[in-house]
Backbone bond lengths (Angstrom), bond angles and torsions (degrees), N, CA, C in turn:
res aa  C-N    CA-C-N  psi(-1)  N-CA   C-N-CA  omega(-1)  CA-C   N-CA-C  phi
1 L - - - 1.473 - - 1.531 110.15 -
2 V 1.320 116.30 -47.44 1.467 119.57 -179.67 1.522 110.55 -66.10
3 A 1.336 115.70 -39.26 1.463 119.31 -178.89 1.523 110.76 -65.05
4 R 1.324 116.25 -36.41 1.466 119.86 -179.60 1.520 111.67 -79.76
5 H 1.315 115.91 -29.39 1.468 120.11 -176.48 1.537 110.03 -130.49
6 P 1.318 117.47 70.66 1.474 119.80 -177.95 1.527 112.37 -60.60
7 Q 1.338 116.69 -25.46 1.462 118.70 179.94 1.526 111.03 -63.20
8 L 1.349 116.73 -28.94 1.465 119.38 178.14 1.523 110.24 -65.13
9 L 1.317 116.42 -39.19 1.459 119.89 178.25 1.525 109.58 -65.84
10 T 1.328 115.80 -41.86 1.463 120.22 179.54 1.520 110.74 -60.92
11 L 1.326 116.05 -44.69 1.464 119.58 179.90 1.521 110.70 -63.52
12 S 1.324 116.81 -38.91 1.457 120.63 179.72 1.525 110.53 -63.45
13 V 1.325 115.95 -44.67 1.467 120.40 179.50 1.522 110.20 -63.22
14 E 1.336 116.52 -43.61 1.461 119.73 -179.57 1.523 111.07 -61.91
15 K 1.324 116.48 -41.12 1.469 120.05 -179.97 1.525 110.55 -65.49
16 N 1.335 116.73 -34.09 1.463 120.01 -179.34 1.526 111.42 -76.76
17 L 1.340 116.77 -32.51 1.457 119.66 -177.39 1.523 112.67 -81.99
18 E 1.316 116.78 -28.10 1.466 119.62 -175.29 1.522 113.15 -54.21
19 P 1.350 119.71 -49.89 1.467 119.62 179.27 1.525 112.66 -60.39
20 T 1.328 116.56 -36.03 1.462 120.12 179.51 1.515 110.48 -67.06
21 V 1.330 116.00 -43.65 1.467 120.38 179.47 1.523 110.43 -63.01
22 R 1.321 116.35 -44.06 1.470 119.81 179.19 1.529 110.43 -62.56
23 Y 1.325 116.37 -39.30 1.464 120.70 179.63 1.524 110.48 -62.98
24 L 1.339 115.71 -44.67 1.462 119.27 179.81 1.523 111.01 -65.47
25 L 1.335 116.70 -38.96 1.463 119.69 178.26 1.523 110.13 -64.28
26 N 1.324 116.50 -36.75 1.464 120.17 178.85 1.526 110.77 -65.93
27 L 1.325 116.63 -28.65 1.464 120.20 178.42 1.522 110.92 -79.77
28 G 1.336 116.73 -9.59 1.454 120.30 -179.37 1.516 111.79 89.16
29 F 1.329 117.02 14.07 1.468 121.36 178.42 1.516 108.02 -88.57
30 T 1.344 115.32 95.66 1.463 119.91 -176.41 1.513 110.64 -115.30
């Protein structure tokens, strides 16, 4: 599934990283 649809993996990673990035930005880590 991932091999046929790599964009799905990308979307999954982005969804997982977004909260972390927002958290770091909230801490002032830019």
